[in-house]
N, C-alpha and C positions, 0 to 999 in steps of 0.2 A: 428469852435468849435461846437460840437454837444450839445444837451440838457443834456448830462450826465456829462459834465465837471463841477467839483467843485474845485474852486481855494481856496488856503489858504488866510487868512486875515491878515492884519497888514502892518506896514510900514517897515522901515529899521531895520534889525536885529543888534544885538549888537556884534561887534567884529568878525564877521564871514566872512568878505569879501574875497578878493583875487581873483585870476584867477579861473574861472569856466571852465569846459571842459578839454580836453586833451591839446590843445594848442590854444584855442580861447580866446577872450578877454571879455567874459561875466562875470560880477561880480555875484558870486553865491548868495549874500545876498542883492543885490542892489534893488532899487525900480523898475528897469526895469525887474526884474525877481522875481515876488512875488510868491515864492515857499512855501513849507511846513515850512521853517524855518524863514520866514519873520514875526517876532514878534515885537511888539512895546509896551514895558512896561515902567512904570514910575519910576522904581527904578534904583539905581546904579549911579546916577549922583549927583553932588553937594558936599557939605562939610559934614564931619562926623557929625552925629546927636548931639554928645555931645561935640563938640569942640576938640581941640588938647590936647593929654596927652603924658606923657612919660618923662617930664623934672624933675627938682629937685623940687618936690612939697612942701617939708617942708620949704624951705628957702625963699620963695617968698611971701611977704605979700599980693600982689595983684594977685597972681596966684593960680592954683589948689593946694589943700593941701590933703595929704593922712592921714587918721586917722585909727588906728587899734582898734579892738573891741573884747573883750572876754565876754563869758557868754550869748551869744545871742541865743544859740541852743534851748531854750525852745519854740520858736515860729518860724514862717516862715519869710523869708526875707521881704515879702510884709508887714506882720503885724509889723515887726520891723521898717520899714521905716515910716509907719503911726504913730507908737508910738513916734518915734523921732520928727516927725513934730508937733505932739500935744504938746510935752514938750518944744519946742523951740518957741521963739517969731517970728522968721523968718524960713520958711521951709528949711530943710537941703539941698535941691536941689542936691541930690546925683547923681554924673555924671557917676560913674563906681563902680563896686564892684568885689572883688576876695576873694576866700576862700582858706586858706592854713592851713592844720591841723585843729585846733579849733579856729583859728583867722580869723575874717573877716576884710578885708581892703577896706575901702570906700574912694572915692575921692570927695571932695566938692569944690565949686568954689573959695573960698578965705579963708584967715586966720581968718576973723571975725566969719564965720560960724563954722570953726574948733574949735575956742576957746569956742564958745557956747556949742558945743558938749562935750568938756572936762568937763564942769561944770555938765554934767549929769553922770559922772563917779561915780559909787556907787549906782545909782538908780536901782530898781528891774524891770526886764522885764520877764514876763512869769515865775515868781518864782525864777529867777536867778539874781544875782547882775552883772550889766554891768561894765566892766573896759575899759575905753577909753584912748588912748594915741596918740600923734603925733610922729611917728618914727623919730629919728635923721637922719637915712639913709633910705629914703623911699624904700620899696620893689618894684622892677620893674617886671612886668608881661608881658612876650612876647609870651606865648603859651596858647593854650586852656586848657591844663591840669590843669592850676592854677584856672580855673573858675569852678563854681558849674554847675552841669548838667542842672539844671533848667534854669540858666542864658544862657547857651549855646543854649538850645532848644528854648528859647524865641527869641533869636537873629536870629536863623535859620528860625524860623517861619516868622519873620519879613522880612528876606531876600527873602524867597520863595514867599511871598505874592507880592513882587515887581517884580517878575520874571516869573510869570505864566500868561497865557492868561485867559480871562474871562471864557472860557469853562472848564478850568482845564485840558487840554489835551496837551498843548505845554509849555515846560519849558526851559527858556533861562539861562544857567549856564556858559555863556562865560565870559572871562576876569574877573574872580573872584578877582584877586589880586588887582584890582583898585576899588572894591566895598567898599563904606564907612562902611557898616556893618561888612564886613570881616576884614577891617582894624581895626575897633574898638574892634574886638575880639582878635586881636593880632595873628590871624592865618596867615599861610604862604602857600597858595596853590601852589606856584611855587616850593617849596622844601619839602613839607610834604603832604602825601596822606590822613592823618586822617580827614581833613576837608571834603573831598569828601565822605568818608564813612558816616560821620555824616549827611551831606546834603542829600544824597540819602536815608538814613534811614528815616529821617523826611519827605522828599518829598513823599516817597512811602506810608506813613501813611496819609498825607494830600491829595495827588492827585494820587490815585492808577490807574487812567485811562490814564496816560500820554502815548501818542503815538509819540510825537515829542520832541526831546531833543537836545539842542545846547551846546556842550562842547568846542567850539572853543576858540582859543587864551588863553589857560591856561598853556602853556609851558610844557605840559605833555610829558615826555620821556617814560613813561610806562602807560599802562591802568590797571594795577593791582589795583589801588585805586578805580576804577569803575567796577571791575570785576563782581560785583553782579547786574549789570544792567538787565540782562536777568531774574534773580530771582525776583528782586524788581519791574520790569516793563515788564512783559511778553508780553504785547501788543505793545511794542515799534516798530514803523514802520519807523521812520525817525530819523537819527542820524548825527550830524555834529561834526567832530573832526578836523575841518580845523585849519590851522595856529598853530599847536602844534609842538612838537619836536620828533615825532615818526620816528625812523631811520630804523626800521626793521619790515617787515610784520608780523613777529612772535609776535609782540606786540598785534596784533589783536586776537590771539588765545584764550585769556582768555574770549573773548566775543562770541566765535564761537564753533562749534562742535568739533574743534580740541583740545580745552582745557577747556571746560566748561560743567558741567552737566546741566546747564540752559542757553543754547545759545539763541541768538536773533533770534528766529524762524520766526518772522513776519517781519523782516527788509526788506524794499523795497527801501529805499533811504539812501545813505551814502555819506558823503562829507569828503574827505581826502586832499583836496587842501591845499597847504602850508606846508606839512610835508616832511622832507628830503627823506623818503623812496619813496614817490610818485614821487618827482622830479628826483631822481636818476634813477628810473625805466623807466620813460618817456624819460630821456636822453639816456638811453641804448637802448630802443626800442620805437622810437617816435610814432609809430602808436597806442600805448596803448594796444595792444593785451595781452602782458604778464602782464601788470598792471591789466587789467580786470580779467585775470585768477587768479592772486594772491588773488584778492578780492573774486571771486566766489568759490575758494577753501574753503574759510572760511564762506562766506555768499552767498550761491547759489541762494537765493531768491531776491537779489538786482537787481532792474530794472532801477534805476536812480543813476548814479555814478558821483559825482562832477557836478550835474545839467545837465548831458547828459544821454539820454536813452541808456540802454544796454539790451541785451537779457538775462533774468534770466535762470538758468539751473534747477530750482526747484520752485514750488509754495510755497507761505508763509504757514508755519505750517508743511512742509514736513521734516524739520530737526529733527533728533532724539536727545532727551535729553541725551542719553547715548553714544553719540559720533557717528560720521558718518552722512551722509545725503543722501537722495535720489537725487543724483546729477542730474540725468535726470529724469524728471517726468515720472513715469511708466504708461503704459496704464491701464485705468480702464473703459473699454468700456461696456456700458449698453445701451439697453437691450441685452439679449443673448438668443439663441434658446433653448427651454426647452420642446421638444415634449412630453416626458412622464409626464410632470407636468400638473396640472389642474388650469386653469384661467377661472373664470366664464363668463366674457364677455369682450369686447374690452375696455369699459370705466374703468373697474376695472384694466385691464392690463395696461392701460395708467397711471392711478394713481399709481399703484404699481411700474412700471418702474421708474417714476419720483421720487417717494419716496426713492426707493433703491439707485438710483444714487446720490441723494442729501445726504442721510443719511451716506452711506459708504464713500463718499467724505469727509464729515466733520469728521466722526469717525477716518479716517486715517490721515487727514490733519489738522483739527482744532476742536478737540474734545470738547473744552470748549464751543463752540458755539452750541452744541447739546441741551443745557438747554432750548432753546426756543421751541424745538419740543415736549417736554414732557408736557402732561396735568398736571394740579396742583395736581390731585389725582393719578398720574401715579405710577406704581410699576415696579421695575426691579428685575428679578430673575436670578440667576447664578447657573448652575450645571456643575460640573467638573467630567468627566468620566475618571478614571485613569486605566481602564482595557486595556490590550494590544489588539490592533486591530487584527482581525482574518481573514480578507479577504485575498484571494489568492494574490492579487496584493501587499497588505501590507507586506506579508511575504518576498517579494523580494525587497522592497523599503527601502533604507537606512534612509529615513526621518521617516518611521514608526518604524524602529528598534532602532533609536537613543534614548538614555536616555533623557527624557525631564523633567525639573523641573517645576511643576505646582503650587508651593506654592504661587506664586503671585496671583493666582486665588482663592486659598483656604482661605487666610486671607485678608478679605476685610472689608471696612467700611459699616455700616448700612445705611449711607447717600447715596442716589442714585447718585447724581451728583459727590460726591467725589469718589464713587466707579468707575464710568466711567473714571474719570481722573487718578485714581490710576492703572487701568488695563494697562498692557504693551502696548507700541506703536505697531501698526500693519500696514500691507500693504496687501490689498486684490488684487490678480492678476486678476482683472476683464477683462483684455484684452483677456483672454483665456476663451471663453464662455463655453466650455465643463466642466470647473471646478465648475460651479455653476448651481443651479436649484432653482426655486421658484414656489410656488402655491399661489393663491389669490382667495378669495371668500367673498361674503357678508353674514353677519349674524346680530344678535341682541345681545346686552349685557345689563345687568341690569343698571338702572340709578336711580337717586333720584325721577324721575317722572314716573318710571315704566320700560321702556326700550328705547334704542336708537340704530340707525343703526350703524354698525361697519364693518370693513373689516379686515379679517385675512390675513396676509402675512407671509408665511413660507419659509424662505430662508436657503439654504444649500450650503456649499462650504468650502473654505479653506482660510487661511491667513498666512502670514509670520510675524515673530517677528524679525525685523532687528537686535535689540540689542543682542538677544540670538541666532540668526541664526537658529531659529526653524520654522518648518512648522506644523500648527495644523489644524485639521478639526473642523467644527462648524455647528450647527443648530441655527437659530434665528427666534423666532416667535414674530410677532408684532400684537397687536390689535390696529387698527387705528380708530379714531372717527373724525367727522367733526370738524375743528378748530372753536372755538367760536369767533365771531367778537369781536375784541378788546383784545383777548388773545395774549400772546407772540408769539405763533405759527402763528396766523393770521397776526399780525403786521410784522412778518418776512417773510410773503408771502407764508406760507405753507397752503395748502388746508386742511390738516388733522393734528391731534396731536396724540401722542403715549399715549395710556391708559395703555398698558402693554407691556413689553419687556422682553422676556425670552431667555437667551443665554446659550447654551450648548457647552462646549469646550471638545475636546478629542484629543488623539494622531492622527497623520495623518493616514487616512484610504482610501485615494484615492477618485475618483469620478465616478468609473464605476458602482456603485450601482444604479444610477438613469438614466443610459444611455442604449439605445437599440443599436443594430448594426447600424441602419440607423442614429442614432444620432451621433455615433462616426465618421461617415463619413461626417457629416455636418460641414463645417468650419464656424468660427465666421464671416468671411467676407461675407458669403452668407446669413447671418441671415436677416430676414425681419425687416425693420425699425419699430420703435415704432410709435404708433399713435401720431400725432402732430409734427413729425419731425424725420428724420433718419440721418444716418451718412453722406449721400451724401450732405445734405443741408449745412453741416458745412465744406465743402471743405477739407482742409488739417489738421483739428483738429484731435487729437487722445488722448488717455489716459485720464488723469484727466481733461484736458481742455474740451474734448469732453463730458465727463460725466457731468461736470458743465453746459455746454451749453444745453444739452438735459434736465437736471433737471430745469434750469432757464426758458427755453422755455415752459416746461410743466406748470410751476407755473404762468408765466406772460402772456402767449399766444402771445408773440412777435414773429416776424418772425426771421429767422436765422441771417440775416444781423444785425438787431438791438440787438439781443441777444448777439452776439459776440462783438458788439460795447459797450454794457453795461458792459460786463465782462472785456473787455480790459481796459476801462477807470476806472474800479474799481480795477485794479491791479490783476485780477483773484482771488479776494477774494469773495467767494460766498455770504456771509452774507452782505458784503458791496455792492455788486451788487444788491441784493434785496432791501436794504435800498435806494440806488441810484434810482432804478426803481420807488419806491414809491414816492420819492421826485419829480421825473420828469414826472410821469404818466400823469398828467393833461396837460402837454405841448407837449406830444408826438403826432405826426401826425397820422392819421388813417393808413397810409402806414407802420407804424412800427409794426402793428399787423397782425396776420394771417388772 
């Protein structure tokens, strides 16, 4: 195991076991396989917190008794409970409460306390007269609908606190039906999906950075109750659905690009062991090939299936929220030959190449992570050119003649980060060098201390909008300044930060304008490698993986072997690779660097 390996922490997971792999005997959640889902929390065991209820409360002198109360609405439940305790010689010890219409039903431990409460009938609370009675036929509450919203939320908060790890990134929601808190709520997770909606809503508010979730052993026949997973937890990377009752792969569609506008774009690990659909598919085709295909049709980024490594067909973040995915990672090869362009010197060329590779990779694949690259005082400008392209080539190109709707670029937020996320998903075809050109040179820009060094990078090219099947031309001008030590950009491993980003979008106008005849004859394969490492150093890498490798090597100064090793063990997540590098930097041998 290399220095880049980071294992998950914890002991045995709750209810997630079963056979791992396609036909091997490895327990997916056993102590022998401490994977992403091995969590050890302290909740979910033991007896219900408030004892047993549900019997004939009113008729047992030494058992729980139900008391009804009217006129309590002038204050909160908490203030009411404190008020009653002050008025009684012995605290009421309220075990449970339900609200139905304007009546609150409370349960107290015995008949003596219930009789003491009856003596308070007629007393005023928060300006209203209380009326208390012991129902002859106690009202039984078996569903959450009978509870107050505050009571439900309090119990869900308590539940989640027992089932999340210390870092707040791994949530164990397995075997909910046996959890004492769920039982005390009268919820039925085996037959009702409402409890999952409530749990996920509260969990997303308490722990928005969840990346690992265990939903094993819940008897789920459908995933519709958890269909909002991608919306509520967009960073989710590891999901266990083991030992449920899913009988058809179509049940997965509501979490994927096939049926969700917010699919699990970052998912890299999935456990389906113990579901009928998995077992049936492996019985039909024992080598697992069709099973893997069924999963990759919906989650192309998965690289770990049932605790077995599989080859993903797309990188995390490449799925489109509007349906469809980049099933095979497209080439995004940088640098590219740009003879007509001006680059001041080799050092600026190296920095510009590394910056463009990293920026475009994140802009296409993981746009939310771009926030680290922008300076605290950064500005973003957007210009939309709606005129019809007039070049000769455009007159005969259907992409230029197509009617294109640009309203998504015209109505945008004033907030820069929200604007970037709101702009349509894109795919820049950087594997074709002739479609792009850039210039880069050094200058100075005003600063609080007078002036500071900066680099202008002017990028021209085109991109596709997969959701709208459009191809658009663009120009993008960046003003780059050195990353300040300790800034988000520096902490993420970037040597520079963006001070200004100006994007101009127009209808497709071709790429001949910046090419000479010699350039048109130059192939991308013959392009000179960038300083610090070229294509040959990375063997068979291509497309997005090659762009990531070149950008990471530029930022870390590692050699090709260790660059690829870092990216591989980080699941080809660029930001994770940078973070992993920073963690392991001090332990790396000198041979890891150029």
